[in-house]
N, C-alpha and C positions, 0 to 999 in steps of 0.2 A: 319113370314115369318122374317129373319134376311136382311137387308140391307145392312148389311157391302161392303166395298169391294172385289171382290176375287184375285185384285194386291198384297194385302196385305197379302195376307193370306200365302206365303211364303218370305218373301221379300228378303232375302237371293239369293233366285233364281231370282230372277224379277231384283237384281240389277248383277250381274252376267250379264245374259242377255240384258243388257240393256248399259254394256260395253264392250259387246263383239259387239254389233249393233254400239255401239258410235266407238271403234278400228277401224271399216271399213273405218269411214268417208265419207260412199258414197253422194250424195245430196238428199234435197227429195224427197222424193215416189210419193209426189200429184203433186207438180208447176215444180219441177226438176232441180232447182237453190240449189247452196252448200250451206251447212250448217255449222254455227260458234259458233265447237262445243265447244269454251273456253266462250261465252256466259252465263250469269247468265242463274237460270231457270226461272224467271218470265218474259224474255223477250222478244216478240211475233215475234223473229223470232231466237230465241234458239231451241236446241235438244230436240225433245219428240220422245219414241218409244210408235210406233201408232201401233193396232191390225189391220187388215186388216178385218177378219171379230170378229166385236167388242165383248165384252166383253156380252154386253146384246143383243146379236145374238146368242147366244153357242160358242164363238171363245175362244180360250185357251190363258189365259197373259201370262202359259209359254211354250207356243210355240214357238219355233226361227224361227218356218218358216210362223206363222203366224203375226209377226213384221215387222215392216217397218220405218227409221227414216223419221221424217218429223220434220217442223218447227210447232213450236208450236200453231202460228197462222194458219196456213194448217191442221192439229191437226181440232183444232178447229172448224174450220167451218168444216171440214168432216162429224165431231157429229159422229152420232152411222149409218150412209150409208155404203155400200158397192159396191164397181165393177158396182157390177149388178144393183145397182139401178140407178148407173149415163146412164148405157149401155139402162136400157128400158127407163128413161129418151129421151135421144136421139131418142130412135126408135119409139116413141108416133108420130102416126099422127092425126097432127089438123086438122080436117074438116071445109071450113068454111063455108060450106053449101051443104046440104044434095040436093041430086039430085033425 
């Protein structure tokens, strides 16, 4: 089995999708704060294209509807979690004792 990153399978298409997402100038989909699109790629507050359904969980890196703008830092904290994961965490009932 190959460990190649599927995002690099079609670099031209990926660059076009990132450029389209960047041109919209939207805020971070995770924290809601503005993104400074002029920051260099290694800055924690720079723009990254995040897959809503992570590639590691079957999402497509080439489907525009699966992409959202995020800060690099927010994207790293999100890791490969999905919105459903966060909802399940909030709905988990913690019991202090069994009655």
